[in-house]
matplotlib code that plots the C-alpha trace (Angstrom):
import matplotlib.pyplot as plt

x = [27.0, 24.3, 21.7, 21.7, 23.3, 21.6, 24.0, 22.5, 23.0, 25.0, 23.0, 22.6, 20.9, 18.6, 14.9, 13.2, 9.4, 6.9, 3.6, 0.8, -0.1, -2.8, -2.1, 1.3, -0.3, -3.0, -0.5, 1.9, -0.9, -2.0, 1.5, 1.8, -1.6, -2.2, 1.2, 2.0, 3.1, 1.8, 4.3, 4.5, 0.9, -0.5, -2.7, -5.9, -5.5, -4.8, -8.0, -10.2, -8.7, -9.1, -12.7, -13.3, -12.1, -14.2, -12.8, -13.2, -11.6, -8.7, -8.1, -7.7, -4.9, -3.3, -0.3, 0.9, 1.0, 2.9, 5.7, 9.2, 10.3, 10.0, 8.6, 5.2, 3.9, 3.2, -0.4, -1.0, 1.2, -1.3, 1.3, 1.1, 0.1, 2.5, 0.3, -2.8, -4.1, -7.7, -8.0, -11.5, -10.2, -7.4, -9.4, -10.2, -6.8, -7.2, -10.6, -8.8, -6.1, -6.2, -6.1, -4.3, -1.8, -1.0, -0.6, 1.7, 3.8, 4.3, 5.2, 7.7, 9.4, 10.1, 11.1, 7.9, 8.1, 6.6, 6.7, 3.6, 2.4, 1.4, -0.5, -3.9, -3.2, -1.7, -4.5, -7.4, -6.4, -9.9, -10.9, -7.7, -8.0, -11.6, -10.8, -7.7, -9.9, -12.4, -9.7, -8.0, -11.3, -12.3, -8.9, -9.0, -12.5, -11.4, -8.3, -10.1, -10.6, -7.0, -5.8, -7.9, -6.5, -3.0, -3.5, -1.6, 1.3, 1.3, 1.2, 4.1, 6.1, 5.5, 6.8, 9.9, 10.8, 10.2, 12.4, 15.2, 14.9, 14.9, 17.7, 20.0, 19.8, 18.6, 21.5, 20.5, 16.9, 17.9, 19.9, 16.7, 15.1, 14.7, 15.2, 14.9, 17.1, 20.1, 21.8, 25.6, 27.1, 26.1, 24.2, 21.4, 22.0, 19.0, 18.0, 17.5, 19.6, 18.3, 19.2, 19.2, 22.5, 22.1, 19.4, 20.2, 18.0, 14.9, 13.2, 13.3, 9.7, 9.2, 6.0, 5.1, 2.9, 0.1, 0.9, 3.1, 5.8, 8.6, 6.9, 9.1, 9.2, 11.0, 10.9, 13.9, 13.0, 10.5, 11.5, 9.8, 10.9, 12.5, 10.3, 10.9, 8.0, 8.4, 6.3, 5.2, 7.0, 4.7, 2.8, 3.5, 1.5, -1.3, -1.6, -1.8, -4.0, -5.8, -4.5, -1.2, 1.6, 3.7, 7.0, 7.7, 9.8, 8.1, 7.2, 10.2, 12.8, 13.9, 16.8, 14.5, 12.0, 14.5, 16.5, 13.9, 14.1, 16.7, 19.2, 18.8, 19.6, 22.7, 23.9, 23.5, 25.8, 28.6, 30.5, 31.3, 33.0, 31.3, 32.1, 29.4, 29.0, 28.4, 26.1, 24.0, 23.6, 22.8, 20.1, 18.8, 19.3, 20.4, 23.9, 22.3, 19.8, 22.5, 24.7, 21.9, 21.3, 25.0, 25.4, 22.7, 24.3, 27.7, 26.2, 24.9, 28.3, 27.3, 29.1, 32.6, 33.7, 37.2, 38.5, 40.6, 41.8, 38.8, 36.3, 34.8, 34.5, 31.9, 32.1, 30.5, 31.9, 32.2, 28.9, 27.2, 28.4, 27.2, 23.8, 23.3, 24.3, 22.0, 18.9, 19.4, 20.0, 16.6, 15.0, 16.9, 16.0]
y = [-1.0, 1.3, 1.0, 1.9, 0.5, 0.4, -0.2, -2.3, -2.1, -5.0, -8.2, -8.6, -5.2, -5.6, -5.4, -7.6, -7.7, -9.3, -7.7, -9.5, -6.2, -6.5, -3.1, -4.1, -7.1, -4.9, -2.3, -4.9, -6.6, -3.2, -2.5, -6.0, -6.4, -3.0, -2.1, -2.7, -5.4, -7.1, -9.1, -11.7, -12.2, -15.6, -15.3, -16.6, -14.0, -11.2, -11.9, -12.0, -8.8, -6.9, -7.8, -6.6, -3.0, -0.1, 0.7, 4.5, 4.7, 2.5, 4.7, 7.7, 6.1, 3.6, 5.8, 5.8, 1.9, 1.9, 4.2, 2.8, 4.7, 3.4, 6.5, 6.3, 8.2, 5.8, 6.8, 5.8, 2.7, 1.6, 1.2, 4.4, 2.3, -0.7, -2.4, -2.7, -6.2, -6.1, -6.5, -5.0, -1.7, -1.1, 1.7, 3.4, 5.1, 6.5, 8.0, 9.8, 11.3, 15.0, 15.0, 18.3, 17.3, 14.1, 16.2, 18.6, 15.7, 14.3, 17.8, 18.4, 15.1, 16.1, 19.7, 21.1, 19.3, 15.8, 13.6, 13.3, 10.1, 12.2, 14.8, 13.3, 13.8, 17.3, 18.6, 17.1, 15.8, 14.9, 13.2, 11.2, 10.1, 9.1, 7.0, 5.5, 4.5, 2.8, 0.7, -0.2, -1.3, -3.4, -5.2, -5.7, -7.3, -9.5, -10.6, -11.5, -15.3, -15.7, -13.8, -16.2, -19.3, -17.9, -17.6, -20.9, -19.6, -16.3, -18.0, -20.3, -17.3, -15.5, -18.6, -18.7, -15.1, -15.7, -18.8, -16.8, -14.0, -16.2, -18.4, -15.6, -16.4, -13.0, -12.7, -16.1, -14.9, -11.7, -13.8, -15.5, -12.2, -12.0, -9.1, -6.2, -6.4, -8.6, -9.1, -8.9, -9.1, -6.0, -4.3, -4.5, -3.9, -2.1, -1.9, 1.9, 4.6, 6.2, 9.1, 6.9, 5.2, 3.7, 1.9, 3.8, 1.9, 1.6, -1.8, -4.0, -4.9, -7.9, -7.9, -11.2, -10.6, -12.7, -11.2, -12.2, -14.9, -12.4, -9.3, -7.2, -3.7, -1.9, 1.4, 2.9, 6.6, 6.4, 7.6, 4.8, 1.7, 0.1, -2.4, -5.2, -6.8, -10.2, -13.1, -15.4, -18.8, -21.4, -18.9, -20.7, -23.8, -21.7, -19.8, -23.0, -25.2, -22.7, -24.3, -23.8, -26.1, -28.5, -27.2, -25.8, -27.9, -30.4, -29.5, -30.0, -28.7, -25.3, -25.1, -25.7, -23.3, -20.4, -21.0, -22.8, -26.4, -26.0, -24.0, -26.1, -29.2, -27.5, -26.5, -30.0, -31.4, -28.9, -30.9, -33.4, -30.6, -31.5, -30.1, -28.0, -30.6, -33.4, -31.2, -30.4, -34.1, -35.0, -32.4, -32.6, -28.9, -27.2, -25.5, -22.1, -22.8, -24.2, -21.2, -18.8, -20.5, -20.8, -17.1, -16.3, -18.5, -17.0, -13.5, -14.5, -15.6, -19.3, -20.9, -20.7, -21.7, -22.7, -23.5, -26.7, -27.2, -27.3, -27.9, -25.7, -27.2, -25.8, -25.9, -24.3, -21.2, -21.2, -19.2, -21.8, -24.7, -22.9, -22.2, -25.8, -27.2, -24.8, -25.4, -29.1, -29.3, -27.6, -30.3, -33.2, -32.0]
z = [-4.6, -6.0, -3.2, 0.4, 3.6, 7.0, 9.9, 12.6, 16.3, 17.9, 17.6, 21.4, 21.5, 18.5, 19.2, 16.6, 16.4, 14.0, 13.0, 11.1, 9.4, 6.6, 5.2, 4.0, 2.2, 0.6, -0.7, -2.0, -3.9, -5.3, -6.7, -8.1, -9.7, -11.2, -12.6, -16.2, -16.8, -13.6, -11.6, -8.8, -7.8, -9.0, -12.1, -10.5, -7.6, -10.1, -12.1, -9.0, -7.6, -10.9, -11.2, -7.6, -8.1, -9.5, -12.9, -12.7, -9.2, -10.4, -13.5, -11.2, -9.1, -11.3, -12.3, -8.6, -8.6, -11.9, -10.8, -10.9, -7.8, -4.3, -2.5, -0.9, 2.2, 5.0, 5.1, 1.4, 1.9, 4.5, 7.2, 9.2, 12.3, 12.4, 15.1, 12.9, 12.5, 11.2, 7.5, 7.5, 8.9, 6.3, 4.7, 8.0, 8.1, 4.7, 5.6, 8.5, 6.3, 5.4, 1.6, 1.4, 3.9, 1.9, -1.2, 0.6, 1.9, -1.6, -2.9, -0.2, -0.8, -4.4, -3.5, -5.0, -8.3, -8.0, -11.0, -13.3, -11.6, -8.6, -10.7, -9.7, -6.0, -6.4, -8.7, -6.7, -3.3, -2.1, -5.3, -5.5, -1.9, -2.3, -5.4, -3.6, -0.6, -2.8, -4.5, -1.2, 0.4, -2.6, -2.7, 1.1, 0.8, -2.1, -0.2, 3.0, 2.2, 1.3, 4.4, 6.6, 4.8, 5.4, 9.2, 9.9, 7.9, 9.6, 13.0, 12.0, 10.9, 14.3, 16.0, 13.7, 14.5, 18.2, 18.2, 16.6, 19.2, 22.3, 21.0, 20.0, 16.3, 15.1, 12.6, 11.1, 10.9, 9.1, 6.7, 5.5, 4.4, 0.6, -1.9, -1.9, 1.2, 2.0, 5.3, 5.8, 9.2, 11.1, 8.3, 5.8, 2.1, 0.5, -3.1, -3.1, -1.6, 1.6, 3.8, 6.9, 7.7, 11.1, 13.1, 16.3, 18.7, 16.6, 16.6, 13.5, 12.6, 10.3, 8.3, 6.5, 3.4, 1.8, -1.6, -4.5, -4.4, -4.5, -3.1, -0.8, 0.7, 3.4, 5.3, 7.0, 7.5, 10.4, 13.8, 15.7, 13.7, 10.6, 8.9, 6.3, 4.5, 2.7, 1.5, 4.3, 3.9, 2.4, 0.3, -3.0, -1.9, -0.6, -3.9, -6.0, -3.7, -1.5, 1.7, 3.6, 2.5, 4.5, 3.4, 6.8, 9.2, 11.4, 15.0, 17.3, 14.8, 16.1, 13.6, 10.7, 12.2, 12.4, 9.1, 7.0, 5.9, 3.1, 5.0, 8.2, 6.1, 4.7, 8.1, 9.5, 6.8, 7.3, 10.0, 7.2, 5.1, 1.8, -1.5, -3.2, -5.8, -3.3, -1.2, -4.4, -5.1, -1.5, -1.1, -4.7, -5.2, -8.4, -8.2, -8.5, -5.7, -3.5, -4.1, -3.2, 0.1, 0.9, 0.1, 2.7, 5.3, 4.6, 4.9, 8.4, 9.4, 9.6, 6.7, 5.2, 1.7, 0.8, -2.7, -2.9, -6.4, -8.7, -5.8, -3.2, 0.3, 2.7, 6.5, 9.5, 11.1, 15.0, 15.0, 12.7, 14.8, 18.0, 16.5, 15.3, 18.6, 20.5, 18.4, 17.9, 21.7, 22.3, 20.1, 21.8, 25.3]

ax = plt.figure().add_subplot(projection="3d")
ax.plot(x, y, z, "-o")
ax.set_aspect("equal")
plt.show()
């Protein structure tokens, strides 16, 4: 394990919230579109976004987006206020920042010797922040139509998180979060090392992104919250067609709403104790895809695997059975 570990509070005491925060989306897009080579963001989005950004302003700040490290002050990462919800005001927080204070914060983080990517901010704090604000506001404006088209997906994700909270399925919900975090019972595994080791009563804030297919970020060093940002489910269909997809579970399926359609189908078949091979055929999933989803269900304490000769049999744990009965009971009632 080369990353970090965040110990969670007991599930029954976890405070889980969701925020439809446009700043996280804008920053994720900035990192994906303007790094070299670019990653994750669909090609047609990338082209439109690059055309929208002033070239000189981008040249001044591009090194920050291209850095391999994970550090970024909350103000520059556009998530200083986790309650923000207006895409048109994403740049307002930057205009309120003190440039010299931002430079001092970066310098202090690196013990007075920040890497070369931050040279623009250190040498000319005001000029850097002005250029950064121009880039952010241009990207926010270009993203506005896609953000509006994604509103049904964002609303659906809010319902999914809410359903998990009210039905006591928070651990299953956390098990659906993609990289760069991974849930194991009672803790979150993080890609990068961090100085924070325990949640200690802070709320977990989930932030769905309208960005790249595999975009993901997190912040664990704030006093008021720990946040995890991830692509809103259904984003792939939106990127290719311009409209939200229908991959989400049908209305009236709480289990599918909480776990997602694939994992809910797996969980429903576990009472029959299928082998992985049989389950792969029944669900028309490749072995690698099935293994990935089973790994996540197992990490959430919902699925158990047992080798029998050359085959692996999967079954539901008591927690998995209880969750299935609870959420399918809600549907049936």
